[in-house]
C-alpha positions, 0 to 999 in steps of 0.5 A: 515662051518665056511665060512657059520658062517662068512658069517652070521656075515658079514651080521650083522650091525656094533654094533649088539650084537649076543650070542650062542643061536642067532648063534643056531638060525641060524644054528640049524643043527650045534652043540653048540660046533662047533658054540662057536669054529667058534665064537671065531674063528672071535673074532682073527687077528688084525682087526677081524669080531667080539668082545668078548663083555661079557661073551657069547656075542659077538659084530659084529665089523667095520672092517677096520675102520680109529679109530678102538674099539674092542666094537662100543660105541652103543653096549656097551650103549646096552649090560648092558641091553642084559644082563640084562635081562627082569625085569630089570630098573635103580637103586640107584643113577643112577635112582635118577637123572635121575627122577631128584631128586639129582643134582649128576650124578652117575659116572657108571649106576646101573640097577636092575635085576631080580635073580643074578647079571650078571658078565659083567664088560665090560659094567661098569655097577652097577648090583643089584640083586632082588628077585621079579619074578612080575617085569618080567612082567614091562617095564623099565620104571616101574622097575625103579619107583619101584627103585626110590621108594625104593631108594628115602631115600638113594639119593634123595635130597628133601623131598619126597612131593616136589620130588612126585610134581615136577615128576608130574609136568615133567609127564605132560611136557612130560620130561620122555614119557614113559607110566605106567601100575599102575595096573601092577607096583602096583602087583608087588610093593605089591610083594616087601618084607621089605621096610618099612610103606611109600613104597607102599603108594608111589608107589601109588602115584607116580603111579598116577602122572605117568598116569596124563594127565593134562596139565599144563601151 
């Protein structure tokens, strides 16, 4: 059985992240314990085929590389989103800088997740938990807009009116490039709790600006 799993791992592209569920789908007739043991075995040695990227997640390594690393850079960048799961988006000083409302660059990415924050120090990310399950139907950028509105007063370096205008102009110039479904965004915003009277009006204004298509000359 180990030989079959090794051949399966060999055909994975370098940097591919897999977990036990992926292995189970590839080998539905094998027990999870056996698959777990095989994956761990693939991580052993001086130049192993696989590496443990995070708890329960493994990465296909570049073997015989000139400058070997346990986890390739592209895999490390994808790791945080893998463990964050659906309904996740950027938050804190990270999202405020992404949008252009602050010049302060966060030394670490911040991600908001639905439910309990995952334990994955290997990702180098600050995870923040949220309880609003309406976020599960949102895309990353939509969640990030919710979080930017939520975090605005804590991290932005400009007043809201100026920030909204800057966002609107950036949208019209195509700086962000991601579509926003304003109805779903506002539905999720209404399910947020304890954020003060400014939160919903700001979300509405941001959603309207995000869907604006008037060109700027």
